[in-house]
N, C-alpha and C positions, 0 to 999 in steps of 0.2 A: 537591515537597511538595503533597499533596492538601488539599482543603478540610477544615477541622476539625483539621489537624495543628498549628495554632498554639494550640490550646486554647480557641478561641472557641466560643460556642454559636450555633446557628442553629435555626430552626423550620421544620417542614414541615407542609403541610396536604394531606391526601389525602381526597378525597370519592368517593362511589359514584355513578357515572354509568351509562349504558346504551348499548349499541350500537344502530344504526338498526333500526327495526322491519322494514324490507324492504331489499332490495338486497344487494350483496356486502359481506362483512365479512372483513377480514384484518389485524387489529391485532396487532402484536407488542410485547412488553414493551420499553419504552424509546422507543417511537414518540411523536413529537409528535402531538397531536390538537387538533382544533378543535371548537367547540360548534356543533351544527347544529339544536338544538331544546332543549326543557326537559330539562336534565341528559343530553342525548343527544350523543354524540361520534363523530367519524370521523377517520381518519388520511389521508383523501384531500383534497388541497388543490387549489384551482383558480386558483392565482396566489399573490399575497402575502397569504394569509389570516392572520388573527391566531391565534397559538398560545394555546390555552386551558390546556394542561397536558401531562403525560407519562403514557402508559399504564403501569400497574404490573404488568400480566400479559398473556399472549397471549389472544386471543379471535377465533374465526371463526364465531360464531353470532349470529343476529339476536336483538334484544330481550333481551340478556343483561347482567347487572350487571358492571361493570368498575371497578376502583379507578383514580383519576386523581390524580396529584400536581399541585396547582394553585399551590402556594407552596413555595419552597425552591430548592435547587440541582438543576437537571435537566441531565443529560448527553445531548445529542442528536447524532445523526449529521448532518452537513451536506453539501450539494453546492455546487459552484461555488467562487467566491472565498471565502477564509476570512473569517468575520465579524470585526469590529474590536473590540478591547478598548480602550475609551476612556471608560467610565463613563456614556455616554449612549445608545449604540446597542444594540439587541437583535437579534432574528431574526424571520423570517416563514416561513410555509409555502412549501415548494417543490412543484413538480409531481411529484416522486418521493414516493410514499406514505410517511408517517411521518418524513420528513426535513425539515430546515429549511435556510434560506439567509440570506445577508446581504441586507437590504432594498436595492432599487435606488434608492429615495427614502424619505425619512422615517427614523424611528428604530426601527421594528419594535416588538417586544414583549419585555419583560424587559431584563436587563442582562447583556451578555457579560462573564464574569469570567476565562475562560481559553479558549484555542484550541489544539488539538492537530492541526496540519496533516498530520503523517505518517499519522494514522489517521482524518482527517476528522471529528473530534469537537469539540464546543463545549460549554462549561459555561455555563449561563445561570441567573441568579437571577431567578426568577419572583416 
């Protein structure tokens, strides 16, 4: 059963952000992104960075508008050990662009509501 199948309502918030002014950009739809400046996002993480949201379209151009989901259920690809569904832990950025991982310490960001180990996907409530 997927989210929404039980007839409940949920809200999403999508805001317009931009890609970095300089440097490489290779954001794919569904990638986890972090905030690197005023409404500026990147999918490149340097450790356990905080997840800001999920890119809603592909973009490979500098200083370009991009929609980002910052509230709602986001389905991310993860690397490493599957995140835990326990009501308190979330995810953090991994060193693989656009992907998340289970935090090595602390609770991470968001709440994991479903994990799909065969396809390395995690559903996170932001």
